[in-house]
DRENPA-3360 file (N, C-alpha, C; in nm, 2 decimals, always signed):
BEGIN
1 = MGDWVLLF = +12.07/+10.98/+11.50/+11.95/+10.92/+11.53/+11.98/+10.79/+11.60 ~ +12.09/+10.73/+11.59/+12.13/+10.61/+11.66/+12.09/+10.49/+11.58 ~ +12.09/+10.37/+11.65/+12.07/+10.25/+11.58/+11.92/+10.23/+11.56 ~ +11.88/+10.22/+11.43/+11.74/+10.20/+11.40/+11.73/+10.12/+11.28 ~ +11.61/+10.07/+11.25/+11.57/+9.98/+11.14/+11.45/+10.04/+11.07 ~ +11.44/+10.05/+10.94/+11.33/+10.09/+10.87/+11.25/+9.97/+10.82 ~ +11.12/+9.97/+10.85/+11.02/+9.87/+10.79/+10.93/+9.95/+10.70 ~ +10.93/+9.92/+10.57/+10.85/+10.00/+10.48/+10.77/+9.91/+10.38;
9 = GTSPQADL = +10.65/+9.95/+10.36/+10.57/+9.89/+10.26/+10.46/+9.99/+10.22 ~ +10.42/+9.99/+10.10/+10.32/+10.09/+10.05/+10.22/+10.03/+9.95 ~ +10.11/+10.09/+9.94/+10.02/+10.07/+9.83/+10.06/+10.17/+9.72 ~ +10.00/+10.16/+9.60/+10.04/+10.25/+9.49/+10.01/+10.40/+9.53 ~ +10.10/+10.49/+9.49/+10.08/+10.63/+9.52/+10.07/+10.70/+9.39 ~ +10.00/+10.82/+9.39/+9.99/+10.90/+9.27/+10.13/+10.93/+9.22 ~ +10.22/+10.97/+9.31/+10.36/+11.00/+9.27/+10.45/+10.92/+9.36 ~ +10.47/+10.79/+9.33/+10.55/+10.70/+9.41/+10.70/+10.75/+9.43;
17 = EKAISHIL = +10.75/+10.80/+9.32/+10.89/+10.86/+9.33/+10.90/+10.97/+9.43 ~ +10.81/+11.06/+9.43/+10.81/+11.17/+9.53/+10.79/+11.12/+9.67 ~ +10.70/+11.02/+9.69/+10.67/+10.97/+9.82/+10.80/+10.90/+9.88 ~ +10.86/+10.82/+9.79/+10.98/+10.74/+9.83/+11.10/+10.84/+9.85 ~ +11.11/+10.95/+9.78/+11.22/+11.04/+9.79/+11.24/+11.09/+9.93 ~ +11.13/+11.11/+10.00/+11.14/+11.16/+10.14/+11.20/+11.06/+10.23 ~ +11.16/+10.93/+10.21/+11.22/+10.82/+10.29/+11.36/+10.80/+10.25 ~ +11.40/+10.81/+10.12/+11.54/+10.79/+10.08/+11.62/+10.90/+10.15;
25 = HLCKSNPP = +11.57/+11.02/+10.15/+11.65/+11.13/+10.21/+11.67/+11.10/+10.36 ~ +11.57/+11.05/+10.43/+11.59/+11.02/+10.57/+11.70/+10.91/+10.59 ~ +11.69/+10.81/+10.50/+11.79/+10.70/+10.51/+11.93/+10.75/+10.47 ~ +11.95/+10.85/+10.39/+12.08/+10.90/+10.35/+12.13/+10.99/+10.47 ~ +12.04/+11.07/+10.53/+12.09/+11.16/+10.63/+12.11/+11.09/+10.77 ~ +12.03/+10.98/+10.79/+12.04/+10.91/+10.92/+12.03/+10.76/+10.88 ~ +12.13/+10.70/+10.83/+12.12/+10.56/+10.78/+12.08/+10.46/+10.88 ~ +11.97/+10.38/+10.85/+11.93/+10.27/+10.94/+12.03/+10.16/+10.93;
33 = SEIILSEP = +12.03/+10.07/+11.03/+12.11/+9.95/+11.03/+12.06/+9.86/+10.91 ~ +11.93/+9.86/+10.89/+11.88/+9.77/+10.78/+11.75/+9.83/+10.74 ~ +11.71/+9.80/+10.61/+11.58/+9.84/+10.56/+11.51/+9.70/+10.53 ~ +11.39/+9.69/+10.59/+11.30/+9.57/+10.57/+11.19/+9.62/+10.48 ~ +11.17/+9.56/+10.36/+11.06/+9.59/+10.27/+10.96/+9.48/+10.28 ~ +10.83/+9.53/+10.27/+10.72/+9.43/+10.27/+10.60/+9.49/+10.19 ~ +10.50/+9.41/+10.18/+10.38/+9.44/+10.10/+10.26/+9.44/+10.19 ~ +10.19/+9.56/+10.21/+10.07/+9.56/+10.29/+9.97/+9.47/+10.23;
41 = QGGRYPAV = +9.89/+9.41/+10.32/+9.78/+9.32/+10.28/+9.65/+9.37/+10.31 ~ +9.55/+9.34/+10.23/+9.41/+9.38/+10.26/+9.36/+9.52/+10.22 ~ +9.44/+9.59/+10.15/+9.41/+9.72/+10.11/+9.31/+9.73/+9.99 ~ +9.27/+9.84/+9.95/+9.18/+9.86/+9.84/+9.25/+9.83/+9.71 ~ +9.39/+9.85/+9.71/+9.47/+9.82/+9.59/+9.58/+9.73/+9.63 ~ +9.63/+9.65/+9.53/+9.74/+9.56/+9.56/+9.86/+9.64/+9.60 ~ +9.94/+9.58/+9.69/+10.06/+9.65/+9.74/+10.16/+9.67/+9.62 ~ +10.25/+9.77/+9.64/+10.37/+9.78/+9.55/+10.46/+9.66/+9.59;
49 = PVVELKPW = +10.48/+9.57/+9.49/+10.57/+9.45/+9.52/+10.71/+9.49/+9.57 ~ +10.76/+9.41/+9.66/+10.90/+9.44/+9.71/+11.00/+9.44/+9.60 ~ +10.98/+9.36/+9.49/+11.07/+9.36/+9.38/+11.07/+9.50/+9.31 ~ +10.96/+9.58/+9.32/+10.96/+9.71/+9.26/+11.02/+9.81/+9.36 ~ +11.01/+9.79/+9.49/+11.07/+9.88/+9.58/+11.22/+9.87/+9.60 ~ +11.26/+9.75/+9.59/+11.41/+9.72/+9.61/+11.50/+9.80/+9.53 ~ +11.48/+9.83/+9.40/+11.57/+9.91/+9.33/+11.59/+10.06/+9.38 ~ +11.49/+10.10/+9.45/+11.49/+10.24/+9.50/+11.59/+10.24/+9.62;
57 = FSPLGIDL = +11.59/+10.13/+9.70/+11.67/+10.13/+9.82/+11.81/+10.07/+9.81 ~ +11.83/+9.98/+9.71/+11.95/+9.91/+9.70/+12.07/+10.00/+9.68 ~ +12.06/+10.11/+9.60/+12.18/+10.20/+9.59/+12.23/+10.26/+9.71 ~ +12.15/+10.26/+9.82/+12.20/+10.32/+9.95/+12.31/+10.24/+10.01 ~ +12.32/+10.11/+9.98/+12.43/+10.03/+10.03/+12.40/+9.99/+10.18 ~ +12.28/+9.99/+10.21/+12.23/+9.95/+10.35/+12.18/+9.81/+10.34 ~ +12.20/+9.73/+10.44/+12.15/+9.59/+10.44/+12.00/+9.60/+10.41 ~ +11.95/+9.51/+10.33/+11.81/+9.51/+10.28/+11.76/+9.37/+10.28;
65 = STHSKPKS = +11.64/+9.36/+10.34/+11.57/+9.23/+10.33/+11.43/+9.25/+10.28 ~ +11.37/+9.15/+10.22/+11.24/+9.16/+10.16/+11.15/+9.05/+10.22 ~ +11.03/+9.09/+10.24/+10.93/+8.99/+10.29/+10.79/+9.03/+10.23 ~ +10.73/+8.93/+10.16/+10.61/+8.96/+10.09/+10.49/+8.99/+10.19 ~ +10.50/+8.93/+10.31/+10.40/+8.95/+10.41/+10.45/+9.03/+10.53 ~ +10.37/+9.13/+10.57/+10.41/+9.21/+10.69/+10.44/+9.12/+10.81 ~ +10.36/+9.02/+10.83/+10.38/+8.93/+10.95/+10.52/+8.87/+10.95 ~ +10.56/+8.83/+10.83/+10.70/+8.77/+10.82/+10.80/+8.88/+10.85;
73 = AVEYAQDA = +10.78/+9.00/+10.80/+10.87/+9.11/+10.82/+10.88/+9.15/+10.97 ~ +10.77/+9.15/+11.04/+10.77/+9.18/+11.18/+10.84/+9.07/+11.26 ~ +10.81/+8.95/+11.23/+10.87/+8.83/+11.29/+11.02/+8.84/+11.27 ~ +11.06/+8.87/+11.15/+11.21/+8.88/+11.12/+11.27/+8.99/+11.20 ~ +11.21/+9.10/+11.21/+11.27/+9.21/+11.29/+11.28/+9.18/+11.44 ~ +11.17/+9.11/+11.49/+11.18/+9.07/+11.63/+11.29/+8.97/+11.66 ~ +11.31/+8.88/+11.56/+11.42/+8.78/+11.58/+11.56/+8.84/+11.56 ~ +11.57/+8.94/+11.47/+11.70/+8.99/+11.43/+11.75/+9.10/+11.52;
81 = YDKSTLIV = +11.66/+9.17/+11.59/+11.70/+9.28/+11.67/+11.64/+9.27/+11.81 ~ +11.72/+9.32/+11.91/+11.67/+9.32/+12.05/+11.58/+9.44/+12.07 ~ +11.52/+9.44/+12.19/+11.42/+9.54/+12.22/+11.47/+9.68/+12.23 ~ +11.61/+9.70/+12.23/+11.67/+9.83/+12.24/+11.68/+9.90/+12.11 ~ +11.66/+9.82/+12.00/+11.67/+9.88/+11.86/+11.53/+9.94/+11.82 ~ +11.54/+10.06/+11.78/+11.42/+10.13/+11.73/+11.38/+10.08/+11.59 ~ +11.26/+10.03/+11.58/+11.22/+9.98/+11.45/+11.11/+10.08/+11.40 ~ +11.13/+10.15/+11.30/+11.04/+10.26/+11.25/+10.96/+10.20/+11.13;
89 = SIGSLYMQ = +10.83/+10.19/+11.14/+10.74/+10.14/+11.04/+10.68/+10.26/+10.97 ~ +10.71/+10.27/+10.84/+10.66/+10.38/+10.75/+10.60/+10.32/+10.63 ~ +10.49/+10.38/+10.59/+10.42/+10.33/+10.47/+10.27/+10.36/+10.48 ~ +10.20/+10.28/+10.40/+10.06/+10.29/+10.39/+9.99/+10.26/+10.52 ~ +9.87/+10.31/+10.53/+9.78/+10.29/+10.65/+9.76/+10.14/+10.66 ~ +9.74/+10.07/+10.55/+9.72/+9.92/+10.56/+9.85/+9.85/+10.61 ~ +9.96/+9.90/+10.58/+10.09/+9.84/+10.63/+10.09/+9.86/+10.78 ~ +10.06/+9.98/+10.83/+10.06/+10.00/+10.97/+9.96/+9.91/+11.04;
97 = GNVLTSLG = +9.84/+9.89/+10.98/+9.74/+9.80/+11.04/+9.80/+9.66/+11.04 ~ +9.86/+9.61/+10.94/+9.92/+9.48/+10.93/+10.03/+9.46/+11.04 ~ +10.11/+9.57/+11.06/+10.21/+9.56/+11.17/+10.15/+9.55/+11.30 ~ +10.04/+9.63/+11.33/+9.98/+9.62/+11.46/+9.91/+9.48/+11.48 ~ +9.85/+9.43/+11.38/+9.79/+9.29/+11.39/+9.90/+9.19/+11.42 ~ +10.01/+9.20/+11.35/+10.12/+9.11/+11.37/+10.18/+9.12/+11.51 ~ +10.17/+9.23/+11.57/+10.22/+9.25/+11.71/+10.11/+9.22/+11.81 ~ +9.99/+9.19/+11.76/+9.88/+9.15/+11.85/+9.83/+9.27/+11.93;
105 = IDTNDDLS = +9.84/+9.39/+11.88/+9.79/+9.51/+11.95/+9.70/+9.59/+11.86 ~ +9.59/+9.52/+11.81/+9.50/+9.58/+11.72/+9.35/+9.58/+11.76 ~ +9.33/+9.56/+11.89/+9.19/+9.57/+11.94/+9.15/+9.71/+11.96 ~ +9.02/+9.74/+11.98/+8.98/+9.87/+12.01/+9.04/+9.93/+12.14 ~ +9.06/+9.85/+12.24/+9.13/+9.89/+12.36/+9.27/+9.93/+12.33 ~ +9.34/+9.85/+12.25/+9.48/+9.88/+12.22/+9.49/+10.02/+12.15 ~ +9.40/+10.04/+12.06/+9.41/+10.16/+11.98/+9.33/+10.28/+12.03 ~ +9.27/+10.27/+12.15/+9.20/+10.38/+12.20/+9.29/+10.49/+12.25;
113 = FVAKN = +9.25/+10.62/+12.22/+9.32/+10.73/+12.28/+9.26/+10.78/+12.41 ~ +9.15/+10.73/+12.44/+9.08/+10.77/+12.56/+9.09/+10.67/+12.67 ~ +9.13/+10.71/+12.79/+9.15/+10.62/+12.90/+9.01/+10.56/+12.94 ~ +9.01/+10.43/+12.98/+8.89/+10.37/+13.03/+8.87/+10.41/+13.17 ~ +8.74/+10.42/+13.21/+8.70/+10.45/+13.35/+8.71/+10.33/+13.43;
% end
């Protein structure tokens, strides 16, 4: 898969262990350079705290950083990695919305699938 970084944050899941197991499998089969954990903001439920996520990812032996706010996680990734590094954001819909907002690409025009006339 090449050089990539995982950005992950989630809200509570009915089966968090099962949800995370798929991500752990990905990280074991194609290890990222780093795993960045964060906590989605503004969801219906509070985020799973990074202190609860960290024990799932620490045993992988991959560099790990934690940021309680997605904006901080995005800024960290932008500062730490150049534009040639693939940063894959996985997690709750709220996390993805937070990432888009942090990148300044969350307007209706930014998110439209239909070309403007």
